[in-house]
N, C-alpha and C positions, 0 to 999 in steps of 0.2 A: 735195397728195401724190398721186403717180401710181399707187402700188401700196399702197393702205391696208390690204389684207388680207394682205400679205406681211410676213414677218419679215426681219430682216437676213440670217439664215441662208438663207432662201429666195432673197433677191435676190442674194446673193454666192456661191451654189453654182455652181461652174463648169459644171455640167450643166444648170442651169435658169435661169441669169441671163438676164433679158430682153434681147433684141437691142439695143434702144436704149440700155440702161444699159451694156452691154458696149462699144458704140461710143463712148459718152461717156468711159468709163474709158480706152479705147485712145487717144483724142484727148488726154486729160489726161496720160497717160503720155508721149506724144510731146512735149508742151509742157514737162513737167518734165525729160525727158531733154535737150532742147535748152537749157533754162535752166541746167542744171548741167553742160553741156559734154560730154555723152556721147550719142551718137546712137542706139545700139541695145544691148539687153541680151538675152541668151539666155533668161533666165527672170526671173520676178518676184522671186525670191529674190536674184538678182544685182543687180537694180535697188535693192532695199531695202538690201542690204549696201553698195553704192556710196554711197547717200545717208547711211547711218549713219557711214561712214568720213568723208565730208565734214563731217558734223555734229561728229564727234569732233575733227577738225582745227580747226574753228572755235571750239569751246568749250574746248579744252585750255588756252589762255592764261587764260581766265576762271577755270577751276578752279584753276590754279596760283596765281593772284592771291589767291583765297580761302583757300588753304592756308598762305600766308605768315603767320608769327606777327606779331601787331601789337605794337608797342612800347607798354609801359605808361607812362602819364604818372606822374611822381613829383611829388607835391605836398607 
């Protein structure tokens, strides 16, 4: 662990995030953006909203299948 004395709040505070951690997150963001077909986002909130929209589109058919009433077997 590289920052054993730091809490997550310390590490993810935009004012105090260590430079190497910030660079790693930026690199990961670029990879995720490319993987999901969008190259740039104006804000982190825009990125998260976009990813949740994709998630919703992908999971809607699964949710619809779960909601269909099952036929009861008559014995």
